[in-house]
VEXDREN-2710 file (C-alpha; in Angstrom, 1 decimal):
% VEXDREN-2710
k/r/px/py/pz
1/MET/22.4/75.9/-61.5
2/SER/22.0/79.3/-63.1
3/ILE/21.9/77.7/-66.6
4/LEU/19.2/75.3/-65.4
5/ARG/17.2/78.2/-64.0
6/GLU/17.6/80.2/-67.3
7/MET/16.3/77.2/-69.2
8/LYS/13.2/76.9/-67.0
9/THR/12.5/80.6/-67.3
10/ARG/12.8/80.3/-71.1
11/ASP/10.3/77.4/-71.1
12/TRP/7.9/79.4/-69.1
13/LYS/8.3/82.3/-71.5
14/LYS/7.5/80.0/-74.4
15/ILE/4.5/78.5/-72.6
16/THR/2.9/81.8/-71.6
17/LYS/3.5/83.2/-75.1
18/ILE/1.8/80.3/-76.8
19/LEU/-1.1/80.3/-74.3
20/LEU/-1.7/84.0/-74.9
21/PHE/-1.5/83.6/-78.7
22/ILE/-4.0/80.8/-78.8
23/SER/-6.3/82.5/-76.4
24/LEU/-6.3/85.7/-78.5
25/ILE/-6.8/83.9/-81.8
26/LEU/-9.8/81.9/-80.4
27/SER/-11.3/85.0/-78.8
28/MET/-11.1/86.9/-82.1
29/GLY/-13.1/84.1/-83.8
30/TYR/-15.6/84.2/-80.9
31/ALA/-16.0/88.0/-81.1
32/VAL/-16.7/87.8/-84.9
33/VAL/-19.3/85.1/-84.5
34/ARG/-21.0/86.9/-81.6
35/TYR/-20.9/90.2/-83.4
36/LEU/-23.1/88.8/-86.2
37/HIS/-25.8/87.8/-83.8
38/ALA/-25.6/90.7/-81.2
39/PRO/-28.2/93.5/-81.1
40/ALA/-27.1/97.0/-82.1
41/GLY/-27.5/100.2/-80.0
42/VAL/-27.3/100.6/-76.3
43/PRO/-27.9/97.6/-74.0
44/ALA/-31.0/97.8/-71.8
45/GLU/-29.3/95.7/-69.1
46/ALA/-25.8/95.5/-67.8
47/ASP/-25.2/91.9/-68.7
48/VAL/-26.4/92.2/-72.4
49/LYS/-23.7/92.7/-74.9
50/VAL/-24.3/94.6/-78.1
51/LYS/-22.3/94.9/-81.4
52/SER/-20.0/97.6/-80.0
53/ASP/-18.9/95.3/-77.2
54/TYR/-17.7/92.7/-79.6
55/VAL/-16.0/95.3/-81.8
56/LEU/-14.1/96.4/-78.7
57/MET/-13.3/92.7/-77.9
58/LEU/-11.9/92.2/-81.4
59/LEU/-9.9/95.4/-81.2
60/GLN/-8.4/94.4/-77.9
61/CYS/-7.4/91.0/-79.3
62/VAL/-5.7/92.5/-82.3
63/LEU/-3.9/95.0/-80.1
64/GLY/-2.9/92.2/-77.8
65/LEU/-1.3/90.3/-80.8
66/VAL/0.6/93.5/-81.8
67/VAL/1.9/94.4/-78.3
68/MET/2.8/90.7/-77.7
69/ALA/5.4/91.0/-80.5
70/LEU/7.0/94.1/-79.0
71/PRO/9.6/92.4/-76.8
72/SER/10.9/90.4/-79.7
73/LEU/11.0/93.5/-81.9
74/VAL/12.9/95.5/-79.4
75/GLU/15.4/92.7/-78.9
76/ARG/15.9/92.4/-82.6
77/LYS/16.0/96.1/-83.6
78/LEU/17.9/97.5/-80.6
79/SER/20.0/94.5/-79.8
80/ILE/18.7/94.5/-76.2
81/ASP/18.4/91.3/-74.3
82/ILE/15.2/91.6/-72.3
83/PRO/15.2/89.3/-69.3
84/ASN/13.0/86.2/-69.8
85/ASN/11.3/86.6/-66.4
86/MET/10.3/90.2/-67.4
87/GLU/8.7/88.9/-70.6
88/VAL/6.9/86.2/-68.7
89/VAL/5.4/88.8/-66.4
90/TYR/4.5/90.9/-69.5
91/PHE/2.6/88.0/-71.1
92/ILE/0.8/87.2/-67.9
93/PHE/-0.3/90.8/-67.7
94/LEU/-1.7/90.8/-71.3
95/TYR/-3.5/87.5/-70.5
96/CYS/-5.1/89.0/-67.4
97/ALA/-6.0/92.3/-69.1
98/ILE/-7.3/91.2/-72.5
99/TYR/-8.4/87.5/-72.2
100/LEU/-9.7/87.5/-68.6
101/GLY/-10.6/91.2/-68.5
102/GLU/-12.3/91.7/-71.8
103/ILE/-13.4/88.2/-72.9
104/HIS/-14.4/86.8/-69.5
105/ASN/-15.6/90.2/-68.1
106/PHE/-13.3/90.2/-65.1
107/TYR/-13.5/94.0/-65.2
108/TYR/-17.1/93.7/-64.1
109/LEU/-17.0/90.4/-62.2
110/ILE/-14.0/91.1/-60.0
111/PRO/-14.1/94.2/-57.8
112/TYR/-11.2/96.7/-58.7
113/TRP/-9.8/94.4/-61.4
114/ASP/-9.1/97.5/-63.5
115/VAL/-7.4/99.2/-60.7
116/ILE/-5.3/96.1/-59.9
117/LEU/-4.1/95.8/-63.5
118/HIS/-3.3/99.5/-63.7
119/ALA/-1.2/99.2/-60.5
120/PHE/0.5/96.2/-62.0
121/SER/1.1/97.8/-65.4
122/GLY/2.4/101.1/-63.8
123/GLY/5.0/99.2/-61.8
124/MET/5.8/96.9/-64.8
125/LEU/6.3/99.8/-67.1
126/GLY/8.4/101.6/-64.5
127/ALA/10.6/98.5/-64.3
128/VAL/10.9/98.3/-68.1
129/GLY/11.8/102.0/-68.4
130/PHE/14.3/101.5/-65.6
131/TYR/15.9/98.5/-67.3
132/LEU/16.1/100.2/-70.7
133/VAL/17.8/103.4/-69.6
134/ASN/20.1/101.6/-67.2
135/TYR/21.0/99.2/-69.9
136/PHE/22.1/102.1/-72.2
137/ASN/23.6/103.9/-69.2
138/GLU/26.0/101.0/-68.5
139/SER/26.7/100.3/-72.2
140/GLU/30.3/100.8/-73.2
141/GLN/29.3/102.1/-76.6
142/LEU/27.8/105.3/-75.1
143/LYS/29.9/108.2/-73.8
144/VAL/27.5/109.4/-71.1
145/GLU/26.9/108.1/-67.6
146/LEU/23.6/109.1/-66.1
147/SER/23.0/109.7/-62.4
148/PRO/20.7/107.3/-60.5
149/PHE/18.2/110.2/-60.1
150/PHE/17.9/110.7/-63.9
151/VAL/17.6/107.0/-64.5
152/ALA/14.7/106.9/-62.0
153/LEU/13.1/110.0/-63.4
154/PHE/13.3/108.6/-67.0
155/ALA/11.7/105.4/-65.8
156/PHE/8.9/107.3/-64.0
157/CYS/8.2/109.5/-67.1
158/PHE/8.3/106.5/-69.4
159/SER/5.6/104.7/-67.4
160/LEU/3.4/107.8/-67.2
161/SER/3.8/108.4/-71.0
162/CYS/2.7/104.8/-71.7
163/GLY/-0.3/105.2/-69.4
164/ALA/-1.3/108.5/-71.1
165/LEU/-1.0/106.8/-74.5
166/TRP/-3.3/104.1/-73.3
167/GLU/-5.9/106.6/-72.1
168/ILE/-5.7/108.4/-75.5
169/TYR/-6.3/105.0/-77.2
170/GLU/-9.4/104.4/-75.0
171/PHE/-10.7/107.9/-75.8
172/LEU/-10.3/107.5/-79.5
173/THR/-11.8/104.0/-79.5
174/ASP/-14.8/105.2/-77.6
175/ALA/-15.2/108.1/-80.0
176/VAL/-14.9/106.1/-83.2
177/PHE/-16.5/102.8/-82.3
178/ARG/-19.0/104.1/-79.7
179/THR/-17.6/101.8/-77.0
180/ASN/-17.4/102.6/-73.3
181/MET/-13.8/101.9/-72.3
182/GLN/-13.5/105.1/-70.2
183/LYS/-16.8/104.4/-68.4
184/PHE/-18.3/107.7/-69.2
185/MET/-21.7/106.0/-69.7
186/LEU/-23.9/103.8/-67.5
187/ALA/-25.2/100.4/-68.6
188/GLY/-28.5/101.9/-69.6
189/GLY/-26.9/104.6/-71.8
190/THR/-27.0/107.5/-69.3
191/LEU/-24.1/109.8/-69.9
192/LEU/-22.1/110.9/-66.9
193/SER/-20.8/114.4/-66.5
194/GLY/-18.2/116.4/-64.5
195/HIS/-16.0/114.4/-62.1
196/ALA/-18.2/111.3/-62.6
197/ALA/-17.2/111.1/-66.2
198/LEU/-13.6/111.7/-65.5
199/ARG/-13.4/109.3/-62.5
200/ASP/-12.3/106.2/-64.4
201/THR/-9.6/107.9/-66.5
202/MET/-8.1/109.9/-63.6
203/THR/-8.2/106.9/-61.3
204/ASP/-6.3/104.9/-63.8
205/MET/-3.6/107.6/-64.3
206/ILE/-3.2/108.2/-60.5
207/VAL/-2.8/104.5/-59.9
208/ASP/-0.3/104.3/-62.7
209/ALA/1.7/107.2/-61.2
210/LEU/1.7/105.7/-57.7
211/SER/2.8/102.2/-58.7
212/SER/5.5/103.5/-61.1
213/LEU/6.7/105.9/-58.4
214/ALA/7.1/103.1/-55.9
215/VAL/9.1/101.0/-58.4
216/THR/11.4/103.8/-59.5
217/VAL/12.1/104.9/-56.0
218/PHE/13.0/101.3/-55.1
219/GLY/15.2/101.2/-58.3
220/TYR/16.9/104.5/-57.4
221/PHE/18.0/103.3/-54.0
222/THR/19.0/99.9/-55.5
223/ILE/21.4/101.7/-58.0
224/LEU/22.8/103.8/-55.2
225/LYS/23.4/100.7/-53.1
226/ASP/25.1/98.8/-56.0
227/ARG/27.4/101.8/-56.7
228/GLU/28.4/102.1/-53.1
229/LYS/29.2/98.4/-53.0
230/ALA/31.3/98.8/-56.2
231/LYS/33.2/101.7/-54.7
232/ASP/33.8/99.8/-51.4
233/HIS/35.3/96.9/-53.4
234/GLY/37.3/99.2/-55.6
235/CYS/35.5/98.1/-58.8
236/PRO/35.4/100.8/-61.6
237/SER/32.3/101.4/-63.6
238/PRO/32.1/100.3/-67.3
239/LYS/32.7/104.0/-68.3
240/GLU/35.8/104.2/-66.1
241/LEU/37.1/101.0/-67.6
242/GLU/36.7/102.4/-71.0
243/HIS/38.6/105.6/-70.1
244/LEU/41.4/103.5/-68.5
245/ALA/41.6/101.5/-71.8
END
């Protein structure tokens, strides 16, 4: 039964990856064609796209193709077996963020779409950080055993670091290509100032922090519970088995 479930998960991984790849490639072609016919400058209306919007769309698609390959790269270079269901969730997130969000304007059509995705990504990155450090923590090749608190702390900091890098990417993209990823400008070109200009960026980071905190706290108590069960059953940890050997 477990083998059958693993095969089904692997199939879903392949399906979501292919769907994401095709969607991004087609969207890149669409962005290039629309860029050639789009007006330059600042849009007079919110629903009118200019050249910078299609530049952003193209950049997001290219970035999507790059980050889509990260799980395979990590597995190959670090010899880490990332769970297939985690990769499926990762590909679904990229599809929602890039294809639905950027190409089909879900960020503007669906209320709080950006907040929802940041909450999702914060929790997902927290889970990834948790899995990575716990994987190395239980590895027999390493001579150190980290406490559950440190594992949770690393996962939380890992998630926040990734969120901060994303905000840096948005800032640099806005500065170089004159886009409006950080929502510092209204549709008509009016520049915001003070708290209004920072609202989008700080909201994203706060949501990232809260969602990753929830996941890492849950993971912390899960590790404690698993270790207590292991002690009750008299099962030594991988590090203890190594010392006994």
